[in-house]
Every structure is written in C-alpha cells, then in structure tokens.
C-alpha positions in Angstrom: 173.6 123.6 50.8 176.6 126.0 51.0 177.8 128.7 48.7 180.7 126.5 47.5 178.2 124.1 46.2 177.1 126.8 43.7 180.7 127.7 42.7 180.4 127.3 39.0 181.1 129.8 36.2 178.4 132.6 36.1 176.7 133.4 32.9 177.0 137.1 33.4 178.7 139.6 35.6 177.2 141.1 38.8 174.1 143.2 38.5 174.2 146.9 39.4 170.9 147.9 41.0 169.5 151.3 40.3 167.3 153.2 42.8 164.2 152.7 40.7 164.5 148.9 40.9 165.1 149.0 44.6 162.1 151.3 45.1 159.9 149.0 43.0 160.7 146.1 45.4 160.2 148.2 48.5 156.8 149.2 47.2 155.4 145.8 46.8 152.7 144.7 49.3 153.8 141.1 49.3 157.0 139.9 50.8 159.7 140.0 48.1 163.4 140.1 47.4 165.7 140.3 44.4 168.3 137.7 43.6 171.3 138.5 41.5 171.0 136.0 38.6 174.8 135.9 38.2 175.9 134.8 41.6 172.4 133.9 43.1 172.9 136.2 46.1 170.1 138.4 47.5 170.6 142.0 46.5 167.4 143.6 47.7 164.5 142.8 50.1 161.5 144.7 51.2 160.1 145.2 54.7 157.2 142.7 54.5 159.8 140.0 53.7 162.0 141.0 56.6 158.9 140.8 58.9 157.9 137.4 57.5 161.4 135.9 57.8 162.0 137.5 61.2 165.5 138.5 60.3 167.3 141.9 59.9 168.3 143.2 56.5 172.0 142.9 57.2 171.7 139.2 57.7 170.1 138.7 54.4 171.7 141.0 51.8 174.4 139.3 49.8 173.4 135.9 51.2 172.9 132.9 48.9 169.3 132.7 47.8 169.0 129.0 48.8 169.6 129.9 52.4 166.2 131.8 52.7 164.0 129.0 51.4 165.8 125.7 51.6 163.2 123.1 50.6 164.4 120.5 48.1 162.3 122.2 45.4 164.0 125.6 46.2 167.5 124.0 46.3 166.9 122.3 43.0 165.7 125.5 41.3 168.6 127.6 42.4 171.1 124.8 41.5 169.6 124.7 38.0 170.0 128.5 37.6 173.8 127.9 37.3 173.4 126.3 33.9 172.4 127.8 30.7 168.8 127.1 29.6 167.5 126.7 33.2 163.8 127.5 33.7 163.2 131.0 34.9 159.8 130.5 36.5 158.7 128.7 39.7 155.2 128.8 41.2 154.3 126.4 44.0 153.6 126.1 47.7 156.4 125.8 50.1 157.2 125.8 53.8 159.2 128.4 55.7 160.7 127.8 59.1 160.9 131.1 60.9 163.8 132.0 63.1 161.7 131.2 66.2 160.9 127.8 64.7 157.4 128.5 63.6 156.5 126.9 60.2 154.8 129.1 57.7 152.8 127.8 54.7 153.5 130.0 51.7 152.8 130.4 48.1 156.2 131.2 46.4 156.7 132.6 43.0 160.1 133.1 41.3 160.5 134.8 37.9 163.2 136.6 36.0 163.2 140.3 35.5 164.4 141.8 32.2 167.0 144.6 32.7 168.3 146.4 29.6 167.1 143.5 27.6 169.1 140.9 29.5 167.7 138.8 32.3 169.9 139.7 35.3 167.6 139.6 38.3 165.2 137.0 39.8 162.2 138.3 41.8 161.1 136.1 44.7 157.6 137.0 46.0 155.7 135.2 48.7 152.0 135.0 49.8 151.4 133.9 53.4 148.8 131.1 53.3 148.6 130.7 57.1 145.3 132.8 57.5 143.8 130.9 54.5 144.8 127.5 55.9 143.5 128.5 59.4 140.2 129.6 57.9 140.1 126.3 55.9 140.9 124.2 59.0 138.3 126.1 61.1 135.7 125.6 58.3 136.6 121.9 58.2 136.4 121.7 62.0 133.0 123.4 61.9 131.7 121.1 59.2 133.0 118.1 61.2 131.2 119.4 64.3 128.1 120.1 62.4 128.2 116.6 60.9 128.7 115.1 64.3 125.8 117.2 65.7 123.6 116.1 62.9 124.4 112.5 63.5 124.1 112.8 67.3 120.6 114.4 67.3 117.5 112.2 67.9 115.8 113.9 65.0 116.1 112.9 61.4 117.4 115.8 59.4 117.1 116.5 55.6 118.8 119.5 54.0 117.7 120.8 50.6 118.1 123.8 48.5 115.1 126.0 47.7 114.3 123.9 44.6 114.2 120.7 46.7 117.5 119.2 45.7 118.9 117.1 48.5 122.1 118.4 49.9 122.5 116.2 52.9 120.7 114.0 55.5 121.8 112.2 58.6 121.6 108.5 59.6 118.6 109.1 61.8 116.6 110.4 58.8 117.5 107.2 57.0 116.4 105.1 60.0 113.1 106.8 60.4 112.2 106.5 56.8 113.8 103.0 56.5 115.8 104.1 53.5 117.6 101.1 51.8 121.4 101.3 51.6 121.3 101.7 47.8 119.2 104.9 48.2 121.6 106.5 50.7 123.6 108.0 47.9 120.9 107.8 45.3 119.1 110.5 43.3 116.6 112.9 44.8 113.7 111.5 42.8 114.3 108.0 44.2 114.4 109.2 47.8 111.3 111.3 47.4 109.4 108.5 45.8 110.4 106.2 48.6 109.1 108.7 51.2 105.9 109.1 49.3 105.3 105.4 49.3 106.1 105.1 53.0 103.3 107.5 54.2 99.8 106.3 55.1 98.1 109.0 53.1 100.3 109.9 50.1 97.9 112.4 48.5 97.5 114.4 51.7 101.3 114.2 52.3 102.0 115.5 48.7 99.5 118.4 49.1 101.1 119.5 52.4 104.6 119.2 50.8 103.6 121.4 47.9 101.9 123.9 50.2 105.1 124.2 52.2 107.3 124.7 49.1 104.9 127.3 47.7 104.4 129.1 51.0 106.4 131.8 52.6 109.8 131.1 54.1 108.4 130.6 57.6 108.7 127.6 59.9 106.0 125.0 59.4 105.0 122.0 61.6 102.7 119.1 60.9 102.5 115.3 61.5 103.1 112.5 59.1 101.8 109.0 59.8 103.7 106.1 58.1 102.3 102.8 56.9 104.2 101.0 59.7 102.3 103.0 62.3 105.0 105.4 63.2 103.9 109.0 63.7 106.5 111.7 62.7 106.5 115.3 63.6 107.8 117.3 60.6 109.3 120.7 61.2 110.6 122.9 58.3 113.0 125.8 58.8 114.5 128.1 56.2 118.2 128.1 55.9 119.7 131.6 55.5 123.1 132.8 54.4 124.2 136.5 54.3 120.6 137.6 54.7 119.1 135.5 51.9 117.4 132.1 51.9 119.5 129.3 50.4 117.6 126.2 51.4 115.4 124.4 53.9 116.1 122.1 56.8 113.5 119.4 57.4 113.5 117.7 60.8 111.5 114.5 61.6 110.9 113.3 65.2 109.3 110.0 66.2 106.3 110.8 68.3 105.1 107.2 68.6 106.3 106.6 72.1 105.1 110.0 73.4 101.7 109.5 71.8 101.5 106.0 73.3 102.5 107.4 76.7 99.9 110.2 76.4 97.3 107.5 75.5 98.3 105.4 78.5 98.0 108.5 80.7 94.6 109.4 79.2 93.4 105.8 79.7 94.6 105.8 83.3 92.9 109.1 84.0 89.5 108.0 82.4 89.4 104.3 83.1 88.9 102.5 86.4 92.1 100.5 87.0 90.4 97.6 88.7 87.5 96.9 86.4 88.6 98.5 83.1 85.4 100.4 82.7 85.1 104.2 82.5 85.7 106.0 85.8 83.5 108.8 87.1 85.3 111.5 84.9 84.9 109.6 81.7 81.3 108.6 82.5 80.4 112.2 83.2 81.9 113.2 79.9 80.0 110.5 78.0 76.8 111.4 79.9 77.2 115.1 78.9 77.7 114.1 75.3 74.7 111.8 75.4 72.6 114.5 76.9 73.7 117.0 74.2 72.8 114.4 71.5 69.5 113.7 73.1 68.7 117.4 73.2 69.4 117.7 69.5 67.1 114.8 68.5 64.6 115.4 71.3 65.4 112.0 72.7 65.5 110.4 76.1 68.0 108.6 78.2 68.3 107.1 81.7 71.0 106.9 84.3 71.2 104.0 86.8 73.3 104.4 89.9 74.0 101.1 91.7 75.4 100.7 95.2 76.3 97.3 96.7 74.4 96.7 100.0 76.7 96.1 103.0 79.8 95.6 100.8 82.0 96.5 103.8 81.2 93.2 105.3 82.8 91.4 102.3 86.0 93.4 102.8 86.0 93.0 106.5 85.3 89.3 106.6 87.0 88.0 103.4 89.7 90.7 102.8 90.2 93.4 100.3 91.7 91.1 97.7 88.4 89.1 97.6 86.5 92.3 97.7 88.3 93.5 94.5 87.5 90.3 92.7 83.9 90.6 93.7 83.8 94.1 92.2 85.3 92.8 89.0 82.7 90.0 88.7 79.9 92.3 89.7 80.9 94.7 86.9 81.0 91.9 84.4 77.5 90.8 85.5 76.2 94.3 85.1 77.6 94.5 81.6 76.1 91.2 80.6 72.6 92.5 81.6 72.9 95.6 79.3 72.1 96.2 75.7 74.8 96.8 73.1 75.7 100.5 73.3 74.8 101.1 76.9 77.7 102.2 79.1 78.7 101.0 82.6 81.2 102.9 84.7 82.6 102.7 88.2 82.0 106.0 90.0 83.0 105.0 93.6 84.3 102.3 95.8 81.3 100.0 95.4 79.2 102.2 93.2 78.5 101.7 89.4 76.6 103.9 87.0 74.8 102.7 83.9 74.0 105.0 81.0 71.1 103.8 78.9 70.7 105.4 75.5 67.2 105.9 74.0 65.5 104.8 77.3 62.4 106.0 79.0 60.7 104.8 82.2 59.8 101.3 80.9 63.2 100.6 79.4 65.0 101.9 82.5 62.8 99.7 84.8 63.5 96.6 82.7 67.2 97.3 82.8 67.2 97.8 86.5 65.4 94.5 87.0 67.9 92.7 84.7 70.9 94.2 86.6 69.4 93.2 90.0 68.8 89.6 88.8 72.3 89.4 87.4 74.0 90.7 90.6 71.9 88.8 93.1 73.0 85.4 91.8 75.3 83.5 94.3 79.0 84.2 94.2 81.8 81.8 94.8 85.4 83.0 95.1 88.2 81.0 96.5 85.8 78.6 98.2 83.8 81.4 99.8 80.1 81.4 98.9 77.9 84.4 99.5 75.1 86.5 98.0 75.1 90.2 97.3 72.2 92.7 96.9 72.3 96.1 95.3 70.2 99.3 95.6 69.6 101.2 92.3 68.6 104.8 91.8 67.2 105.8 88.4 67.1 109.3 87.0 65.6 110.1 83.5 66.5 112.8 81.0 64.8 115.2 80.5 62.3 114.4 83.3 64.7 114.6 86.3 67.5 116.9 85.1 69.2 118.3 81.9 72.8 118.2 83.0 75.2 115.4 83.8 75.9 116.7 87.3 72.3 117.0 88.2 71.4 113.6 86.7 74.1 111.9 88.7 73.0 113.7 91.8 69.3 112.8 91.4 70.2 109.1 90.6 72.2 109.1 93.9 69.2 110.6 95.8 67.0 107.8 94.3 69.5 105.2 95.3 69.6 106.4 98.9 65.8 106.2 98.9 66.0 102.6 97.7 68.4 101.8 100.6 66.1 103.5 103.0 63.2 101.6 101.6 64.7 98.2 102.5 67.6 97.8 99.9 67.8 95.1 97.2 65.6 97.2 94.9 65.4 100.3 92.7 63.7 103.6 92.9 63.0 106.3 90.4 63.9 109.9 91.2 60.9 111.9 92.2 61.4 115.6 92.6 60.1 117.1 95.9 60.5 116.4 99.6 63.4 114.0 99.3 65.5 116.5 97.4 64.7 119.1 100.0 65.7 116.7 102.8 69.0 116.0 101.2 69.8 119.7 100.7 68.7 120.4 104.3 71.1 117.7 105.6 74.0 119.2 103.5 73.3 122.7 104.9 73.0 121.4 108.4 76.3 119.5 108.1 78.1 122.6 107.0 76.5 124.8 109.7 77.3 122.2 112.3 81.0 122.2 111.5 81.1 125.9 111.6 79.4 125.9 114.9 82.1 123.7 116.5 84.9 125.9 115.0 83.2 129.1 116.3 82.3 127.7 119.7 78.5 127.9 119.3 77.8 124.6 121.1 76.8 124.6 124.7 76.3 121.9 127.4 73.3 121.8 129.7 73.1 119.4 132.5 69.9 117.4 133.5 69.9 116.4 137.2 69.7 112.8 138.2 67.8 112.2 141.5 68.1 109.4 144.0 64.6 107.9 144.3 65.1 106.9 148.0 66.3 110.2 149.3 65.1 112.7 146.7 68.6 114.2 146.5 70.4 115.1 143.3 73.3 112.7 143.0 74.5 113.4 139.5 73.7 114.8 136.1 73.8 114.1 132.4 75.5 116.4 129.9 73.2 117.3 127.0 74.5 119.3 124.0 72.6 122.4 122.9 73.0 124.5 119.7 71.6 127.9 118.9 72.4 128.9 115.3 72.4 132.5 114.2 70.4 131.6 111.1 68.4 128.6 112.0 67.8 129.4 115.7 67.6 126.5 118.3 68.4 123.2 116.6 67.4 120.0 118.4 70.0 117.3 118.9 67.5 115.0 117.4 68.0 116.9 114.1 71.8 117.4 113.9 73.2 114.3 115.8 72.0 111.8 113.1 73.6 114.1 110.4 76.8 114.1 112.5 76.7 110.3 112.8 76.2 109.8 109.1 79.1 112.1 108.1 81.5 110.9 110.9 81.6 114.4 112.4 80.1 112.9 115.6 83.7 112.0 116.6 84.8 115.6 116.8 81.6 116.6 118.5 82.0 113.8 121.0 85.6 114.8 121.8 84.4 118.3 122.5 81.6 117.1 124.8 84.1 114.9 126.7 86.6 117.8 127.3 83.9 120.3 128.1 81.9 118.1 130.5 85.1 116.9 132.4 86.3 120.5 132.7 82.9 121.6 134.1 82.8 118.7 136.6 86.3 119.8 137.7 85.0 123.4 138.2 82.2 122.1 140.4 84.6 120.0 142.4 86.7 123.1 143.0 83.6 124.8 144.4 83.2 121.9 146.9 80.3 120.4 144.8 81.5 117.0 143.5 78.9 116.1 140.9 79.3 113.0 138.8 78.7 113.8 135.1 77.4 111.3 132.5 78.1 111.8 128.8 76.8 110.0 125.7 79.4 108.1 123.6 78.6 107.3 120.0 79.4 104.0 118.4 81.9 105.6 116.0 83.6 107.6 118.8 83.9 104.4 120.9 85.5 102.5 118.0 88.3 105.0 117.5 91.7 103.4 118.3 92.7 106.2 120.7 89.4 106.6 122.5 90.6 105.2 125.9 93.7 107.3 125.8 91.6 110.3 124.9 89.4 109.8 128.0 92.5 109.4 130.2 94.0 112.6 128.8 90.8 114.6 129.4 90.7 113.5 133.0 94.4 114.3 133.5 94.1 117.7 131.9 91.2 118.7 134.2 92.6 116.8 137.2 89.2 115.2 137.7 88.8 111.9 139.7 87.7 109.2 137.3 84.8 108.2 139.6 83.1 111.5 138.7 82.8 110.6 135.0 80.2 108.1 133.6 80.2 107.1 130.0 76.8 106.1 128.5 77.1 103.6 125.7 74.4 102.2 123.3 73.6 98.5 123.1 74.8 98.4 119.5 78.4 99.1 120.6 78.4 95.9 122.7 77.1 93.5 120.1 79.0 94.9 117.0 82.3 93.4 118.0 82.0 91.9 121.5 85.6 90.9 121.9 86.9 94.3 121.0 84.2 96.0 123.0 85.1 93.9 126.1 88.8 94.8 125.8 88.0 98.5 125.5 85.5 98.5 128.3 87.9 96.8 130.6 90.5 99.4 129.8 88.0 102.2 130.6 87.0 100.5 133.9 90.7 100.3 134.7 90.8 104.1 134.5 88.1 104.2 137.2 85.3 105.7 135.2 81.7 104.4 135.5 80.1 102.7 132.5 76.3 102.6 131.7 74.1 101.2 129.0 71.9 104.0 127.6 68.4 103.5 126.2 68.3 99.9 127.5 65.7 97.7 125.9 65.7 99.3 122.4 68.7 97.3 121.1 69.8 93.7 121.0 71.8 93.1 124.2 72.6 89.6 125.2 72.4 88.7 128.9 75.6 86.9 128.5 77.3 90.0 127.3 75.9 92.1 130.1 77.3 89.6 132.6 80.8 89.7 131.0 81.0 93.5 130.6 82.3 95.7 133.5 79.1 97.8 133.6 77.8 99.9 136.5 74.3 100.9 135.4 71.4 100.5 133.0 69.3 103.4 131.8 65.6 102.6 130.9 64.6 104.3 127.7 61.9 107.0 128.1 59.6 105.1 125.7 59.0 102.4 128.4 58.6 105.1 131.1 56.0 107.1 129.3 53.1 104.6 129.8 53.8 104.0 133.5 52.0 103.0 135.6 48.9 102.5 133.5 50.3 100.5 130.5 50.6 96.9 131.5 53.3 96.0 128.9 55.5 99.0 130.0 55.0 98.0 133.6 56.1 94.4 132.9 59.1 95.5 130.8 60.4 98.1 133.3 59.9 95.7 136.3 61.8 93.0 134.4 64.7 95.4 133.6 65.0 96.5 137.2 65.0 92.9 138.5 67.5 91.8 135.9 69.8 94.7 136.6 69.8 94.1 140.3 70.5 90.4 139.7 73.6 91.5 137.7 74.6 94.0 140.4 73.8 97.0 138.3 72.0 100.2 139.3 69.0 101.5 137.3 68.3 105.0 136.0 64.9 105.8 134.5 64.8 108.6 131.8 61.9 110.9 130.9 60.1 110.9 134.2 57.5 113.7 134.1 54.7 112.6 136.4 54.6 111.8 140.2 52.9 108.6 139.5 55.8 107.5 137.3 58.3 108.4 140.0 56.3 106.6 142.7 56.0 103.4 140.6 59.7 103.4 139.9 60.5 103.8 143.6 58.1 101.0 144.4 59.8 98.4 142.1 63.3 99.3 143.3 64.6 101.7 140.6 67.6 103.6 141.9 67.6 106.9 140.1 65.5 109.0 137.8 65.8 112.1 135.6 63.2 114.1 133.8 61.1 117.3 133.7 59.4 116.2 137.0 62.5 117.4 138.8 64.2 119.7 136.2 65.0 120.0 132.5 68.6 120.3 131.4 70.1 123.3 133.2 72.9 125.7 132.5 76.0 125.0 134.7 75.5 128.0 137.0 71.8 127.2 137.5 72.6 123.7 138.4 75.3 124.8 140.9 72.7 127.1 142.5 70.4 124.2 143.1 73.2 122.2 144.5 74.2 125.0 146.9 70.5 125.6 147.9 70.1 121.9 148.7 
C-alpha cells in the first residue's frame, strides 16, 4: 500500500513532538515507535526498534506507518485510522520480514497516546517472540524425542506423580500388562485395579507397592509374577525437577525368556544330556544335602557306584550310536530297580551312581542285587543281541565316610575291588589295605611322571650269551629308577601303574630313544652290540609307533639290525590283522622282532607262522625248575622244538644255575640271559666286559 492510498482528509493537524515525549520513547526497553495520528507517518523510533528492523533511522522517520509492518491486519488498522471513530487499540501477533529476509514472530501492540487531552500520537510497541517460539519448539522436539524413546524401549514405562496419579505410559507397558483398549485412556483406579487382578499374588503385590510409596525416594527393584506365567522385573526411580521430587517412573521388563534360558543352562550344567538323569555335579550336590539331612536326624544312607564291564567292546564292535542307546536303556533299568525317592545319576562314560536314602547294609545289598538282575537281562538293539554285566561298589554313611567326596571315592574303591574279584558283582567298602594300595598307586603315578621329567630313570643292560660259544652277543635294556624319597623302585611296582594310567607310552618312547642312542655309542666305540627293548601293548598300538622307531634309528644313525623289539603275546592276538600289518612294517625297517615271556599268553601257532618274527623268549617261570621239574622240562623242550621248526631262535630268561644252562644247551636253545652270567649292568660296565672279551 502506498502513501497515496491514505490520501484522505486528516482529522487534525500535524503533531509537534516535545523532547520529553521523544525521551520517553527512547527509554523504552521494548522496540517502539510513534506514529503521527494525523498523517500516519512515523515521527520517532527508539534504538531497539531500529535494531529489530535492521534499518537506519533516516529510512524510517517520516515514512508511512504501514510500510514498517505490512501484514493485512496492519494495513487494515492503519487504513481505518483515517476515519473518525476508528479503534485506537490493536494487540495481536504478527510477522515481520527483516531487511535480510529473516522472518520474525512478534507480539505487536498499538494504542493512542493522549497529548494535551487530544489523541494525536499512536505508540507501536513490539515484543520479539522468536526466543519464546524457539524454546517452545525445542521443548516440543524434546517431548517428541522422549515420547519416541519411551515407545522404542523394550521396557514398559509408567510415569506417576508422587500421589500415584498416572501421567503417562508407553505401549510396551500396555502390552506387558495386557491392558484393554478402553483402559488406555481410562481412569487411574481402573488401570491399577486391572494390574492388581493380573498378578499371581495380589496381597503380596499390594504390600510391596504400599511399601515403595511409603518409603524413601530411592530406587527399588523387585519381581512380579503374573497369572499368565510372565515374570516382570519392576524398577522404581524418583523423577526430579529443580532439585525436588515430582513423581516416579516405574519400569517393567519381561524376564521370562531370560529365566527360561537360565533354567536351560542350569539344566544342561546339572543333567546328563544323554540319559536325562543328574550328572556328577548335581549328584554330588544331592549327596551332600542328603548327608547333611542324615546327620541332623542321625540317619543312614548308601551310595552305589556302578561300572559296566567291558563296555568298550560294545562301542568298538557295534558303534558309539548303539553304545549310547545301551547306556540309555541301562539307565532306565537301574531306575526301575530302585525305590521311589532314590536317585540315579551318570557320573562318567559308563559309570552310574545310585543314592539310597534311609539305607543301611541290608537295604544297600538288596538294591545292588536288584540292579544287577535288571542290568544283566539280555539286550536287543537294532537286531544285535548281547548281555552286559556290571560291577558295583557300595559305600555307607556314616560307616565309610561323612562327606560326598569321600563317599564317592570309597564307592569307587569298592567298585574296583569288585572288578578285581571277577566282575559281575558288588563289594562293600572296607577301610584298610585296599585304600592304602590306591593311595600308594596315586603317589607312585605322580612320582613316576616327575621322574621322567627330571631325568631320574636309567637303563641297565643284561647281557645275552650264545650257549654254543659262551660269548656275549647282545643285551636287553632294563629300566631302573631310584627315587629321592622312595629309594630304588622295582619295575614290577611302577610298570603296572604306568600301564594302567597310559603313561607307559611316554616311558616306552624314552626307553626306545635312550637304548638306540646307547647302542649307537657302543657302535662308535667299535663294539656293535644288538639291544633288545620291551614294547608294551599300548605303545605298540599307537598309530605313529612304526614312524617313531624309524625316527629313533635315523636320529642315532644306528643300523636297524642292532635293534630288537620284544613284544608280548597279547599284542599278537588282540587284533591279529592290524598287528600283522604293523609287524611287517617294522620288519621292513630291518629291526628284529621277538615274542617275550613266551608260554604265558595265548599265542596261536597259525599266528606265529604268519608273523615276521625272529626269536622266542622262554619265560623265567619255566626255566626256574630245570632240569629237575619234569613239566618244565617238557614245556621248554617243546618250545625249543617248535621255534626251530618255525625258523626262530630261542632265548631263555632267568638262568641262574649251571645245570639250567647245560640243559638248555643240550636241547638246542640258542641264547640265555640271567644272573649266572651277569645281572643288568650299567653301560660303561658292559662296555668294559666287551672290551675284556
């Protein structure tokens, strides 16, 4: 709108401003200017207004009022001022476009000023609403973000004031509590009533709720179980504003899946996955609890430890899958033989333990017999029919022990005694020598392992003598051990322990390396002496045994013909096909092969004919009675004749008397060894004899 659009007769003449009026406008904090009511031109403006408009004073003074704020509302107001009776007040919000194009939201007020009793001036004052609008927008943005956060969280949230009036809740809260739609915007009482009806224990829930509301304004946590089975974790936090509490925030989290997962983990950690019965850990815990209860009531209980006899044969012949099914059925049979309340658990591969409550000697014996009868019945799985037997050890509380650990240990000791006594039976634990023997074997096993690591083993060599010439033609390496604590320990004491624990493989590897290295040293001294070493069944069965022998020979650069391996008869009959393949591989290396302690095992003549053997060694038990014992004479004569028929040489062990030597020479035995010629000697002593000869 231009000035000409307002060219109508003025009501009064121009206004003359005095200094006081101008000073009044200049002193205002708010942006303001004065408009001449006669010609509607700006006659004065203060500095805040100039800053707001972004224009110099010269551009504004004496300009039409409708050029400063030109919204329709402003234009209409100023147009109306040309006519008598126009309104002299205007208060509303408007929009100002600054010189640089930035819009400003303002609150604008226009009113007439009285001068000498006549209204001659209009005061326009402004209030910048931009900071207020920005704060409002920021608050709305924050509220929107908070609302989105509340809805996005996995927790159900309920916000109340300190008196419990509900101010807000999110959708997750409504989902967890299954609030119907009509309650979503309902009254507080209706929502609280619904929640109270949804919990499993309303009275307990109400008491906890009242305690929280009465208590201090500190965080509180508890769990709430709903009737539908859901378990909620409830956490309460105080809401603060300007340092004072204004309400509470209640968060609810569904713990059902986590608790179910924890339960599954606990079940897996305490239950045998194959049979579903308690594992060793859980059985030990139950046994400890049962012992504590029995101690309180001065009662008794029994523990049965069952081990399947020769279960390895089932796995080896029928496969592990069938073996697992056998264990499942075996467990079911054990359970069927027990009383209600007795507990069966799987404590090892083919070992089960049975906890008998309120049981003494007689009840434990009856239970053991029932279990044996149940487990010995024939099995048939996938067409395979077979029979199993079990050995059971029984330990009683408080007779045998008063802790779960000791009771299990004594039950195992009794079970081993049952196996040693012929298997397929049961034995009660008896304190005394058997416990001492077990402890001795454990100590010996530990000391033996330390001895190998600390190089305490030694090899002595017993000469082997040609019966025809009387010359030493070889030797047998025999292991010796002198312990710092136990003194000299016989191989007859520690070798069975090593075989039982499997440590015989490591000992055998050491003997092989040491004996081959010693033979190489003798060879370097121009004394080529064949050396025989004993090979255990477990060592022979190792997959890399042939390669190990070849490596030892290569490392020492010893001709294979100077090494003889002595094998027991049990090696040959255990798996004849595999043994034949391995023996042929060893013979291919060029080493000699002998059967040790011949006549004490179960060799088949057909096997002896097939195997690439070089010699038989007659066990000392058959030599001891020569030449007086007729049966020994007949056995030794037969062995020598059979060996010669197969093209094998014969070595007699344990020769101590000239009469024994003479008889052996008479019947054609090739070689002997024993105290008659020399005991096992240290390497240097043996070399001295060789040099002297």
